[in-house]
N, C-alpha and C positions, 0 to 999 in steps of 0.2 A: 361508594362506600367503601361498597364490601371488596372492591378491587384495592384502595387504596389501603385499606385495612392489611388486607393480606402483602399488600407491595412494603406495609410499614415492619408488619410479621420479616418478611424474607432480608430484606434489610442491616432488620437488627442481627439475625442468623440465633434467632431463641427458636429453631425446631428442635423438642426435644428428642435425644438421640435414648435410642433402647438401653438400659442399665447390665443387658445380656451379652457381654460378645458374640458374634456370629451369629446373630441374630436377626431377621428378616418380619416383619409384620407387614402383611399382603390384604386389604383394602380390596374386593368384590366383590358380585351378584350373585356366582355360578353355586345355587341352590338346588338347582332342583336336581333330582333320579340324577341325568346324563350329565350335567353341569356338575354333581358332588362329586360323580366318578372322576370327572376329567379334571378339576386344581388338585384333585389330591395326588395324582399321579405329578405333578409340580412337586407339589409338600415333601413327598418320598425320595424326587432326587435332589435337593435340599438337603431334606433329613443328612442320606449318604452319603454325602458331600460333606457330611461335617459341619453342618450347620442347623440352627435353629429356626422353625419358621411357626409364625403369632399367627393363627386366621383371625379375622378382625371380615366374616358376613356382613354382609348387609342385604336382606332378601324385599324383592318385591319392587314395583316400579319401571320397570328398565332401565335399572340402574339411578332412576331418580331419585332415590332415595338414598344410594350408595354416595350419592353427591354433597346431598345435601349434607350428610353427617361430614364428608371429606374438605367441603367449607368449613363446619363450626368446627371442625382441629386445626385444619390448615389456621384461622383464626387465632383460637388455643396456642398459636404456636407448639401443635403433638403430630403433626401428619404424621402417617405411618412410610416404613422406609419405600413402599408400592402401591398403587392405586391403579384398580382396574381403568383406565380412563381413554376414551377414543380421537380423533377425525379433530377440529379444530378446539377442541376443547385441549387436547395437549400443546398446542400452541396456544392457546389461552394462558396454562400454567409457566407455560414456558417462558412467557413477556414478565410472568412476577415473580420468576429467578426460581424458582422452585425446585428447575430438574437440574438433575445430574447429567453429568456427560458420557457415555457409554463408546466414547469414540475410542476407547483403549479394548473393548468387548470387538465393537463392529470390525476393525482391524485385522485382529489378530482370528474372526469368524470367518472371516469372508462375502460381511453382510451385504457388501455392494453390487456383490456377479451372483451370492444365491438367491436376494431377493428382487422380484420384479420391481421396478421402479413405483408402480402404483402406490406398491405396499412400507417399499424404504421412504417414501415421500413425504408419508403421513409421520414417521417415524420421530422426524429430524424437525430439531428446531434450529433456525441460523444455521443451516446444516450441518449441525452436530447430532445425532443418534439421540434421542430424550428417555423412548422407549422400545421396548424391546414386541413386536409381532406375536402376539399368539395363534391368527389363526387367520381364515377369511374365509364370511356367511356368504350364501347368497341368499336373497332376503327374500328375492319372487320366485316361490317355491307356492305348490301347490300340493298339500299332501292326501291324498285318498284310501279311501279300507274297501280293497279289494272285494270283497267279498258281500259287501254290498253293492257294488256295480255289477257285480254276476249276477249275482242273485234277483237283480232289477233290471236286467240286459237292457244296461247300458255300459256306453264306451265315455270317458275320460271327456271332458271338454278339453278345447283349443280353442278355444277361441268366448267372448262374451257371449256371446247370443247364443252359443249353444251349451255355458254353463246357464246361464238363467233358466233356459230349455229343460236340463237333468235337474234345478231345482224344485220348478216347478212340479214336474216328476217326484221327485222321491219326498216332495213335499207333500201333491195328492195322495201318495201311502202312506202318512203319517208321519215318515222318517224327516230327521230332523240335516237340511240340504248342509247348511254350514257352521260349524262349531265356530264359537269366537268370544274373549272374552270384554264386554268392554270396557275399557279403559284405552283413555288417550291414546299412547302410543303404539297398541296393539290397531285400533282405529287408523293411526297416521298409516302404518305396516301396507293396510288392506287400501289405503286411497290412494297408496307412490302408487301401488301394483297395476291400478287401475289406468293409472294416469300413464303410465309407462307403456301398458296396454294397448292404452288407443293415444297416446300421441307421439312411441319413440323413444328412444336417447335422446337425441339431439332437442326436441320437447323439452322434457323430461330434466334434462342439463341447462334451460333455457328457462325453465320456473325455479329451479330449484337451487342451480347454482350458483346461478348468473344472476336472476332473479326483476326478470325482463315481466316491465308491465303489460305490455301487450301480451304474453306468455301468458300473464297470471289472470289477466280479464278477455281473452280467449273464449270465444264459443267450443274448439274441444276443453278448454277447462270445465266450461257451465256444463259441459258435459261425462264429464269425469264424478262432479260434483252427481248428477243424475243418477248414473250409474252410481256410486259409492251407495246412494240409498236403498238402492234395489234389495244392498244385501240385508238392509233391515229387514221386511219380510220372508228370510229366511232361515234366523239366529231362535233359540228357544228364549225361555223369558225368561232364562236361570242367565245371561250373558251377562249383566252390569256388574261389574265387578270382578268376572273369574279373572284368575291368573292366565295365560297361558299351556302352560303345560297342562293345567285341567282339560284345556279343549282340547288339546294333544291327545290324552286320557280320554275324548268323546269318542275320539276318530278311531283307533288305538282299541275300544271296545264294542265299533259298532255303533257307537249313540247317536251317531253324523255319521256321514258321510263325507265333508269336507274341511278340513283348514286350512287359509291359508298363512304362511308362517317362515320365516327363515329357515336354514336348513339345522338352525338349533333343534325344532322339534326331533329330527329323525334322531340327536340323540336317548329323547323320550322312547322311540319303536325299539334300538336297541336295546337298551334297559328293559324290555317290556319282553325282550326276545322273537321279537319281529322280523320278517326279510323282508326289502325290497322286492317284486315282484309275484314274493308270494301271498302276503297279508295285507302290502300296502301299493298303493303305486306312489312315485316325487317326482312331479312333475310342473314343468316350465308354469307359472301365472297362465289360467289361459292368453294366448292375443303378446308373449312375450317368450315369446320361443328362439333361440340364440342373441336372447338382450341377459344383463346380467348385473344385477344392482347388488353391491360389494357393502359389506358389512363390517369392520377387522376389528377385533378385539385387540388390546392393549395393554403391556402393564407398563405404565412410570413408573421413571425412579425419584426419589424425591435426593434432595440431600441430608445426607448424617453427618453427624458430628464426631461418628466412634469408628477409630478405621476397622474392628473387628465387623460389624454391621455393615459399612462403606464395602468388605473381600466379601459378604454374602451376599450383600446384594448384587454385587458384579456376576459374581458366582451364579445366582441366579437367571440373569439377566441370558448368559451365558446359555445355562440349560430350555431358557424359553426355546431360543433359536434351533439348539439341537434336534438332528434327523430321528432320536429317538425320542425326544419329548412331541413333537411335532407330528410323530404318527401314532400316540399309544393316546395321547388327548384329543389328538381328532377324530380317530377309529370310535372314543366317547362321547365329544360333545355333539358330531355331525355337521362339524363344518370341514374343508378342505386345510391341507399344510400353506405356510407362507412359502416355502421351498420350492423352486424351479427344477431342484435337483431331488427331490423325495421320491423314494422308491413309493408307487404307487399299487401295489399288488397286493398288501394288503386290505385295500379300499373296496368297498362294494359299489354298486353301475348308478347310482345317487353320487357320489364324489367321485367317482371316473365321467360322470357326466358334466357335475360341477368344476373341476379342472379344465376338460375339456374348453368350456367355455370360457370359462377365465382365462385361460392360454392363449386361447384364439382371440379375444374381443380388445386382450390388455396389447396384444401386438399388431393388431389391424385400425385403434383407436376407437373401432367404433363398438356403441350397445353396451360398453360397460359406466356403468355411472355411479357415484356418491350415495347411497344411503340417505333420504330426508329425513326420513322417521328416525332413522337410528343415528346420527350427529355425525353424521359422514360428511356432509356438504352443509352444514348448515350449524353457527354459533346456539351455545342451549335456549339464549333470548329468542330466536325467529326460531328455532324450531320446534320452542315450548307456547309460540304465532298459532304456528300456525296447527300445532294440535287443539289447541282454542278453538279455533275455527270450524276443525275437523268434526272434532267430537260437539261441540254445540251445531252444528247441520246436522249429527247424525241425529242427534236429540230430542230436532225442535221443529218448527213448523218453518222455517227460512229455505227462503226459493238458490237455486243455483246461481240467480242473478246477483241478490244479496252477497252468497254466500265467497263468488269470484272478487271482489269488489271486500269485501271486508278483510281478505285473505293477503290481498295485493296492499292494504294499505297496515297491517299488522306486520308487514315485512318491511316495510318502508321503515315505518314508529320503528324496530327492532334495529336498524340497521348500525 
């Protein structure tokens, strides 16, 4: 019913345009310290180009709250000029006819050459660019407070076995081993990294891209659930409902030793004037070295009825992919640029390591997988169903045998 309503609005051409010429209204959920600095860069560039920026930030939920608001706006015929949409949801909005064609901008700026295909393919609907890629995030990171490890004579774990051993040592000393936020998307972020660690990229793809039933119900997946539950024993009582950036702050302050989170967490370390290798470690999630779970942020452009607003929108799309914005935004955000020709000399060791792994896995076709937890490999319906199962398991007495069956059935039910 929701999609039919959206389609009716799209076909009816009733999207309300801004009354002010040259304005872009941008819906996003970049609201934490590092993220807010990042989006402010684009706002400044749009305004320097002579256009007006109208900010529509919707905090919380890893984007779920923003999508709820966007759907409401679209149903009422009042979609913004641009919205932070990613992965398969771009295709869903494209199918409904809401998205603008960015081909003129893409051709003028040579996107086909400067963007790797794994990025450009996500930005297209039926062969036409409809979204501008903002960055590439590596999801399978672990962040660790260097002082906590040094003061306790510990090495950063490189396998799950080492992770639990280190966590036991820290817990015995009264130190919270793992900073976690008990929200479905954060639970699923940790779970997918454990799946990648245990099964590797091919297993991950069969489970969360192809949705292969045998893989979903396999012994390896059962083990992944069992390993995931171990996290519960190493987090503090305040974890339920905690926002991700608050958990990151725990690591920054030394209130916890580690966090499993994508490299947007690095933006928080940067905002706190912390340096990699000096104040903290950025390492692949234990057991996933050489593999890259990607999450690509993007700004999809919605059709406009006002010519001046459309010009502002196209200019913004051009600016998003420009080397200047890619550098400044990603330095603040913690992610890496989308351009293959980007000068990486201003970036730190974490970003250089991420870019090296991204380029090597993209070139070889091995080890690079789209994040399930962040909507890159699944529709919102399937992603939500997986998150429900993972979170239910984490917070109940459900067995891993029950979990894999429930997971498999939930995915099939939402296909």
